[in-house]
C-alpha positions as CSV (number, residue, x, y, z in Angstrom):
1,M,13.7,-20.3,-5.0
2,L,13.3,-17.8,-2.1
3,L,12.8,-15.0,-4.6
4,V,9.8,-16.8,-6.1
5,E,8.1,-17.3,-2.7
6,A,8.8,-13.6,-1.8
7,L,7.3,-12.4,-5.0
8,L,4.3,-14.7,-4.6
9,L,3.6,-13.2,-1.1
10,K,3.8,-9.7,-2.6
11,A,1.5,-10.8,-5.4
12,L,-1.0,-12.1,-2.9
13,A,-1.1,-8.7,-1.2
14,I,-2.4,-7.0,-4.4
15,P,-6.0,-8.4,-4.2
16,L,-6.0,-7.7,-0.4
17,L,-5.0,-4.1,-1.1
18,A,-7.8,-3.8,-3.7
19,R,-10.2,-5.1,-1.1
20,I,-9.0,-2.6,1.4
21,A,-9.4,0.2,-1.1
22,W,-13.0,-0.9,-2.0
23,L,-14.1,-1.3,1.6
24,D,-12.6,2.0,2.6
25,F,-14.4,3.7,-0.3
26,T,-17.8,2.1,0.4
27,T,-17.8,1.9,4.2
28,Q,-15.0,4.3,5.4
29,R,-13.6,1.4,7.4
30,I,-10.3,-0.6,7.2
31,A,-10.5,-3.8,9.1
32,N,-7.8,-4.8,11.5
33,R,-7.9,-8.3,10.0
34,D,-6.9,-7.0,6.6
35,V,-4.1,-4.8,8.0
36,L,-2.7,-7.7,10.0
37,L,-2.9,-10.0,7.0
38,L,-1.1,-7.4,5.0
39,L,1.6,-7.1,7.7
40,C,2.1,-10.9,7.7
41,L,2.5,-11.0,3.9
42,G,4.9,-8.1,4.0
43,V,7.0,-9.4,6.8
44,G,7.0,-12.9,5.3
45,S,8.2,-11.5,2.0
46,L,10.9,-9.4,3.6
47,L,12.1,-12.3,5.7
48,L,12.4,-14.5,2.6
49,L,14.5,-11.8,0.9
50,V,16.6,-11.4,4.1
51,L,17.3,-15.2,4.0
52,R,18.2,-14.9,0.3
53,S,20.5,-11.8,0.6
54,G,21.8,-12.2,4.1
55,S,21.3,-8.5,4.9
56,W,18.8,-7.1,7.4
57,W,19.0,-3.6,6.0
58,D,15.7,-3.7,4.1
59,M,13.8,-5.2,7.1
60,G,15.3,-2.6,9.5
61,L,14.5,0.3,7.1
62,S,10.9,-1.0,6.7
63,A,10.5,-1.3,10.5
64,A,11.9,2.2,11.1
65,A,9.7,3.7,8.3
66,G,6.6,2.0,9.7
67,L,7.3,3.2,13.2
68,V,8.0,6.8,12.0
69,L,4.8,6.8,10.0
70,F,2.8,5.5,12.9
71,V,4.2,8.0,15.3
72,A,3.9,10.9,12.8
73,L,0.2,10.1,11.9
74,F,-1.0,9.1,15.4
75,P,-1.6,12.7,16.5
76,F,-3.7,13.3,13.4
77,W,-5.9,10.4,14.4
78,V,-6.2,11.9,18.0
79,L,-7.3,15.1,16.4
80,R,-9.8,13.2,14.2
81,K,-8.2,14.4,11.0
82,I,-7.4,10.9,9.7
83,G,-8.9,7.5,10.4
84,A,-7.3,4.9,12.6
85,G,-7.4,2.4,9.7
86,D,-5.5,4.9,7.5
87,V,-2.8,5.3,10.2
88,K,-2.4,1.5,10.6
89,L,-2.3,1.0,6.8
90,M,0.4,3.6,6.4
91,A,2.4,2.0,9.2
92,V,2.2,-1.5,7.5
93,V,2.8,-0.5,3.8
94,P,6.6,-0.1,4.3
95,F,6.8,-3.8,5.2
96,L,5.0,-4.6,2.0
97,T,6.9,-2.3,-0.4
98,G,10.3,-2.8,1.2
99,G,12.4,0.0,2.6
100,E,14.2,0.7,-0.7
101,D,11.0,1.4,-2.6
102,L,9.5,3.8,-0.2
103,V,10.4,6.8,-2.4
104,V,8.4,5.3,-5.3
105,F,5.5,4.6,-2.9
106,S,5.7,8.2,-1.6
107,V,5.6,9.8,-5.0
108,L,2.7,7.6,-6.1
109,L,0.9,8.3,-2.9
110,L,1.2,12.0,-3.5
111,V,-0.1,11.8,-7.0
112,F,-3.1,9.5,-6.0
113,A,-3.9,11.6,-3.0
114,L,-4.0,14.8,-5.1
115,V,-6.3,13.0,-7.6
116,T,-8.5,11.8,-4.8
117,A,-8.7,15.3,-3.2
118,G,-9.5,16.8,-6.6
119,A,-12.3,14.2,-7.2
120,M,-13.7,14.9,-3.8
121,K,-13.7,18.7,-4.2
122,N,-14.9,18.6,-7.9
123,P,-17.3,15.7,-8.2
124,F,-18.9,17.2,-11.3
125,L,-15.8,16.1,-13.2
126,L,-16.7,12.5,-12.5
127,P,-19.0,10.3,-14.6
128,A,-22.6,10.8,-14.0
129,G,-24.7,8.4,-11.9
130,A,-24.5,6.9,-8.5
131,F,-20.7,7.3,-8.3
132,R,-20.9,11.1,-8.5
133,L,-23.8,11.2,-6.0
134,Y,-21.8,9.0,-3.6
135,V,-18.7,11.2,-3.8
136,Q,-20.9,14.3,-3.3
137,H,-22.3,12.6,-0.2
138,L,-18.8,11.9,1.1
139,D,-17.9,15.5,0.5
140,R,-20.9,16.8,2.4
141,K,-19.9,14.5,5.3
142,G,-16.4,15.8,5.2
143,V,-15.0,12.3,4.7
144,V,-12.1,11.4,2.4
145,P,-11.4,7.7,2.0
146,F,-7.6,8.0,2.3
147,G,-7.2,4.3,2.2
148,V,-8.0,4.3,-1.5
149,P,-4.9,6.3,-2.6
150,I,-2.7,4.5,-0.1
151,S,-3.9,1.1,-1.4
152,V,-3.5,2.1,-5.1
153,A,0.0,3.5,-4.5
154,A,0.9,0.3,-2.7
155,I,-0.5,-1.8,-5.5
156,C,1.4,0.1,-8.2
157,T,4.6,0.0,-6.1
158,T,4.3,-3.7,-5.4
159,A,3.6,-4.4,-9.1
160,L,6.7,-2.4,-10.0
161,V,8.8,-4.3,-7.5
162,I,7.5,-7.7,-8.9
163,Y,8.2,-6.5,-12.5
164,E,11.7,-5.3,-11.7
165,S,12.5,-8.6,-9.9
166,V,11.3,-10.7,-12.8
167,V,13.2,-8.6,-15.4
168,L,16.3,-8.7,-13.3
169,A,16.0,-12.5,-12.7
170,S,15.4,-13.2,-16.4
171,S,18.2,-11.0,-17.6
172,S,20.7,-12.5,-15.1
173,G,19.9,-16.0,-16.1
174,I,18.5,-17.0,-12.7
175,L,15.2,-18.2,-14.3
176,N,17.2,-20.4,-16.7
177,Q,19.0,-22.0,-13.8
178,L,15.6,-22.8,-12.1
179,N,14.4,-24.6,-15.2
C-alpha cells in the first residue's frame, strides 16, 4: 500500500511542475512556495519508499545529488548567469525523481535544454503569432527560462518512474494481492 501512496505523491507533483514551467516562461520567476511544496512531495514519496524497502540508499543519494547540484550551481547564480529559482529547482528535483533515476533526468534535461536554447536563438522556427514575439522579446532581454526544461524533464522522468512502478507491480502480482 505504501507504493500506491508514494506514486500518488509523485503524480501530484506533475501539475505542480507544469505550473512552475508556465510561470517561469511567462514571468521568469519560480516561487519559493512551489519549490518547497515540490520538496515536500518528493521527500514524502521517498520516505514512503524507504519504509517499504527498508533501505535509505535512494534517500541518501537524492540528498547528496541535491546538495551537489546546489553547491555547483550557486556560483552561477552569484555571477547572475542563472536564476535563483532555477538553482533551487535543480536542488529539489533529485528528491522528486529519486536518486536512481537521475541519469534519465539528466539526459532528458540535456535534450530539453538544447531544444529551449535552439528555440531562443532561432525564434523564426516557432509558429507565428504572439508566442514567437514573446520568445524574441526574451532573447533581446538575454533571458532563458531554464525552469521550463528542468520542469519538463522532471515531468517526463516522474511519469516514467510511475509507469515502470505500475508495470512492475502488475507483472509481479502485487496489484492482484491488493484487490
